[in-house]
C-alpha positions as a Markdown table, in Angstrom:
| # | Residue | x | y | z |
|---|---|---|---|---|
| 1 | Met | 17.7 | 31.9 | -62.7 |
| 2 | Pro | 20.1 | 33.7 | -60.4 |
| 3 | Asn | 23.2 | 31.9 | -59.3 |
| 4 | Asn | 22.3 | 32.1 | -55.6 |
| 5 | Asp | 19.1 | 30.2 | -56.4 |
| 6 | Ile | 21.1 | 27.3 | -57.8 |
| 7 | Val | 24.0 | 27.3 | -55.3 |
| 8 | Leu | 23.3 | 29.1 | -52.0 |
| 9 | Gly | 25.8 | 31.9 | -51.4 |
| 10 | Phe | 27.5 | 31.5 | -54.8 |
| 11 | Asp | 27.4 | 35.3 | -55.6 |
| 12 | Asp | 28.2 | 36.5 | -52.0 |
| 13 | Glu | 31.7 | 37.4 | -53.3 |
| 14 | Lys | 32.2 | 38.8 | -56.8 |
| 15 | Asp | 35.3 | 39.6 | -58.8 |
| 16 | Asp | 35.2 | 41.7 | -61.9 |
| 17 | Ser | 38.1 | 39.9 | -63.5 |
| 18 | Leu | 36.1 | 36.6 | -63.6 |
| 19 | Lys | 32.4 | 36.4 | -64.1 |
| 20 | Ile | 30.6 | 33.1 | -63.6 |
| 21 | Arg | 27.1 | 32.3 | -64.7 |
| 22 | Leu | 25.5 | 29.0 | -63.6 |
| 23 | Gln | 23.1 | 26.8 | -65.4 |
| 24 | Lys | 21.7 | 23.8 | -63.6 |
| 25 | Ile | 21.5 | 20.7 | -65.9 |
| 26 | Asp | 20.2 | 18.2 | -63.3 |
| 27 | Asp | 20.7 | 17.4 | -59.6 |
| 28 | Thr | 24.4 | 16.6 | -60.0 |
| 29 | Cys | 25.3 | 18.3 | -63.2 |
| 30 | Leu | 26.1 | 22.1 | -63.4 |
| 31 | Ala | 27.3 | 24.2 | -66.3 |
| 32 | Leu | 29.5 | 27.2 | -65.4 |
| 33 | Phe | 29.9 | 29.9 | -68.0 |
| 34 | Leu | 33.3 | 31.7 | -67.4 |
| 35 | Thr | 34.0 | 35.2 | -68.7 |
| 36 | Gly | 37.3 | 37.0 | -68.1 |
| 37 | Tyr | 40.5 | 35.5 | -67.0 |
| 38 | Ile | 42.0 | 33.2 | -64.2 |
| 39 | Asp | 45.4 | 34.0 | -62.8 |
| 40 | Thr | 47.4 | 33.9 | -59.5 |
| 41 | Tyr | 45.3 | 36.7 | -58.1 |
| 42 | Asn | 41.8 | 35.4 | -58.6 |
| 43 | Ser | 42.3 | 31.7 | -58.7 |
| 44 | Asn | 41.6 | 31.4 | -55.0 |
| 45 | Phe | 38.3 | 33.2 | -55.5 |
| 46 | Phe | 37.5 | 30.9 | -58.4 |
| 47 | Gln | 38.3 | 27.8 | -56.4 |
| 48 | Lys | 36.1 | 29.0 | -53.4 |
| 49 | Arg | 33.1 | 29.7 | -55.6 |
| 50 | Val | 33.3 | 26.4 | -57.5 |
| 51 | Gly | 34.0 | 24.7 | -54.2 |
| 52 | Lys | 30.5 | 25.9 | -53.0 |
| 53 | Ala | 28.9 | 24.3 | -56.1 |
| 54 | Ile | 30.8 | 21.0 | -55.3 |
| 55 | Asp | 29.7 | 21.2 | -51.7 |
| 56 | Ala | 26.1 | 21.7 | -52.8 |
| 57 | Gly | 26.2 | 18.3 | -54.5 |
| 58 | Phe | 27.2 | 19.1 | -58.0 |
| 59 | Ser | 29.9 | 16.5 | -59.0 |
| 60 | Arg | 29.6 | 16.7 | -62.8 |
| 61 | Leu | 30.8 | 20.1 | -63.8 |
| 62 | Ile | 30.8 | 21.6 | -67.3 |
| 63 | Phe | 33.0 | 24.7 | -67.7 |
| 64 | Asn | 32.1 | 26.8 | -70.8 |
| 65 | Cys | 35.4 | 28.6 | -71.4 |
| 66 | Gly | 34.2 | 30.5 | -74.5 |
| 67 | Gly | 34.5 | 33.9 | -72.6 |
| 68 | Leu | 37.8 | 33.0 | -70.9 |
| 69 | Asn | 40.6 | 34.9 | -72.6 |
| 70 | Tyr | 43.5 | 33.9 | -70.3 |
| 71 | Val | 44.4 | 31.2 | -67.9 |
| 72 | Ser | 47.7 | 31.1 | -66.0 |
| 73 | Ser | 49.3 | 27.9 | -64.8 |
| 74 | Thr | 47.7 | 28.6 | -61.4 |
| 75 | Gly | 44.3 | 28.7 | -63.1 |
| 76 | Ile | 45.0 | 25.3 | -64.7 |
| 77 | Gly | 45.8 | 24.1 | -61.2 |
| 78 | Ser | 42.3 | 25.2 | -60.1 |
| 79 | Phe | 40.7 | 22.9 | -62.7 |
| 80 | Thr | 43.0 | 20.0 | -61.5 |
| 81 | Ala | 41.8 | 20.7 | -57.9 |
| 82 | Phe | 38.2 | 20.5 | -59.1 |
| 83 | Leu | 38.9 | 17.2 | -60.8 |
| 84 | Lys | 40.4 | 15.8 | -57.6 |
| 85 | Ala | 37.4 | 17.1 | -55.6 |
| 86 | Val | 34.7 | 15.5 | -57.8 |
| 87 | Lys | 36.3 | 12.2 | -58.7 |
| 88 | Pro | 35.7 | 10.6 | -55.3 |
| 89 | Arg | 32.0 | 11.6 | -55.7 |
| 90 | Ser | 31.8 | 9.7 | -59.0 |
| 91 | Gly | 32.0 | 13.0 | -60.8 |
| 92 | Asp | 34.0 | 14.5 | -63.6 |
| 93 | Ile | 34.6 | 17.8 | -65.4 |
| 94 | Val | 34.2 | 18.7 | -69.0 |
| 95 | Leu | 35.7 | 21.8 | -70.7 |
| 96 | Leu | 34.0 | 23.5 | -73.6 |
| 97 | Glu | 34.8 | 26.2 | -76.2 |
| 98 | Ile | 38.4 | 26.7 | -75.1 |
| 99 | Gln | 40.0 | 29.7 | -76.8 |
| 100 | Pro | 43.2 | 28.6 | -78.8 |
| 101 | Lys | 45.6 | 30.7 | -76.6 |
| 102 | Val | 44.0 | 29.2 | -73.4 |
| 103 | Tyr | 44.2 | 25.7 | -74.9 |
| 104 | Glu | 47.9 | 26.3 | -75.6 |
| 105 | Val | 48.5 | 26.8 | -71.9 |
| 106 | Phe | 46.8 | 23.4 | -71.1 |
| 107 | Gln | 48.9 | 21.7 | -73.8 |
| 108 | Leu | 52.2 | 23.4 | -72.7 |
| 109 | Leu | 51.6 | 22.2 | -69.2 |
| 110 | Gly | 50.6 | 18.7 | -70.4 |
| 111 | Phe | 47.1 | 18.9 | -69.0 |
| 112 | Ser | 45.1 | 18.8 | -72.2 |
| 113 | Gln | 45.0 | 15.0 | -72.0 |
| 114 | Phe | 43.6 | 14.9 | -68.4 |
| 115 | Phe | 40.5 | 16.8 | -69.2 |
| 116 | Asn | 37.5 | 15.9 | -71.2 |
| 117 | Ile | 37.2 | 18.6 | -73.8 |
| 118 | Lys | 33.9 | 18.8 | -75.9 |
| 119 | Asp | 32.7 | 21.1 | -78.6 |
| 120 | Asn | 29.4 | 22.1 | -77.1 |
| 121 | Leu | 27.0 | 21.8 | -74.1 |
| 122 | Glu | 25.0 | 19.0 | -75.8 |
| 123 | Glu | 28.1 | 16.8 | -76.2 |
| 124 | Ala | 29.1 | 17.4 | -72.6 |
| 125 | Ile | 25.7 | 16.5 | -71.3 |
| 126 | Ala | 25.7 | 13.4 | -73.6 |
| 127 | Tyr | 29.1 | 12.4 | -72.2 |
| 128 | Phe | 27.7 | 12.4 | -68.6 |
| 129 | His | 24.5 | 10.6 | -69.5 |
| 130 | Gln | 26.4 | 7.8 | -71.3 |
| 131 | Gly | 28.3 | 7.1 | -68.1 |
| 132 | Ser | 31.9 | 8.2 | -68.1 |
| 133 | Gln | 33.0 | 5.1 | -66.2 |
| 134 | Ser | 31.9 | 2.6 | -68.9 |
| 135 | Ser | 35.3 | 1.9 | -70.3 |
| 136 | Ser | 37.4 | 1.6 | -67.1 |
| 137 | Gln | 37.9 | -2.2 | -67.3 |
| 138 | Ser | 39.9 | -1.9 | -70.5 |
| 139 | Met | 41.9 | 1.1 | -69.3 |
| 140 | Phe | 45.0 | -0.7 | -68.1 |
| 141 | Pro | 47.8 | -1.0 | -68.9 |
| 142 | Lys | 47.7 | 2.7 | -69.8 |
| 143 | Ile | 50.4 | 4.6 | -71.6 |
| 144 | Phe | 50.6 | 8.3 | -71.1 |
| 145 | Ser | 53.0 | 11.3 | -70.9 |
| 146 | Cys | 54.2 | 12.7 | -67.7 |
| 147 | Pro | 52.5 | 16.1 | -67.2 |
| 148 | Ile | 55.8 | 17.7 | -66.1 |
| 149 | Cys | 58.5 | 16.3 | -68.4 |
| 150 | Thr | 56.4 | 14.6 | -71.1 |
| 151 | Lys | 58.3 | 11.2 | -70.7 |
| 152 | Lys | 56.2 | 8.3 | -71.9 |
| 153 | Leu | 55.1 | 6.2 | -68.9 |
| 154 | Lys | 53.1 | 3.0 | -68.5 |
| 155 | Ala | 50.8 | 2.3 | -65.6 |
| 156 | Ala | 49.8 | -1.4 | -65.1 |
| 157 | Lys | 47.1 | -0.5 | -62.6 |
| 158 | Pro | 45.6 | 2.4 | -60.7 |
| 159 | Gly | 47.7 | 3.9 | -57.9 |
| 160 | Arg | 50.5 | 6.3 | -57.1 |
| 161 | Phe | 54.0 | 6.2 | -58.6 |
| 162 | Arg | 57.0 | 8.3 | -59.5 |
| 163 | Cys | 58.0 | 9.4 | -63.0 |
| 164 | Ser | 61.2 | 7.7 | -63.9 |
| 165 | Glu | 62.6 | 10.8 | -65.6 |
| 166 | Cys | 61.7 | 13.9 | -63.4 |
| 167 | Lys | 60.7 | 12.0 | -60.2 |
| 168 | Thr | 57.3 | 13.8 | -60.0 |
| 169 | Ile | 54.8 | 11.8 | -57.9 |
| 170 | Leu | 51.8 | 10.9 | -60.0 |
| 171 | Ala | 48.5 | 9.2 | -59.2 |
| 172 | Ile | 46.2 | 7.4 | -61.7 |
| 173 | Asp | 42.6 | 6.5 | -60.8 |
| 174 | Asn | 40.4 | 3.6 | -61.9 |
| 175 | Ser | 39.2 | 5.5 | -65.0 |
| 176 | Gly | 42.8 | 6.2 | -66.2 |
| 177 | Gln | 42.8 | 9.9 | -65.2 |
| 178 | Val | 46.3 | 11.0 | -64.2 |
| 179 | Phe | 46.9 | 13.6 | -61.4 |
| 180 | Leu | 49.9 | 15.2 | -59.7 |
| 181 | Gly | 50.6 | 13.8 | -56.3 |
């Protein structure tokens, strides 16, 4: 099925550095197969295209990163922006098949703990069907590392606060996900 049949206008703009193939799982769940790379120059294009999918009602996004051979820190920021966009819509994102050198960037920036990373599409779909919110009651107090300076921090409840070490403003939602700002 062509991408434009799944998300209207999705392929109106194309970029050879990043190819995206869509696969509709259900009315709110969408798999995006990424091939190429995400950097400072094409991350805006990437965000606009995925934004169209979110605006079309897809709040549960599965990114298959098997064909992604490079992601810059700006690209990682794009995934964070998607997470911020889908969370208020009771959504989430899952990353699959991350190449070791791409995963390294996630780890170096401290973001590997913020994203649900699964081994395959079946596991990702199962994650969404079991209800990603089921364990939110026992989430707090939550101990985690600051994504900027890696200082161990403790959050007693959801909300916004400042890292005691590097003074970065962080937010933590009801499900225990940590965000910048």
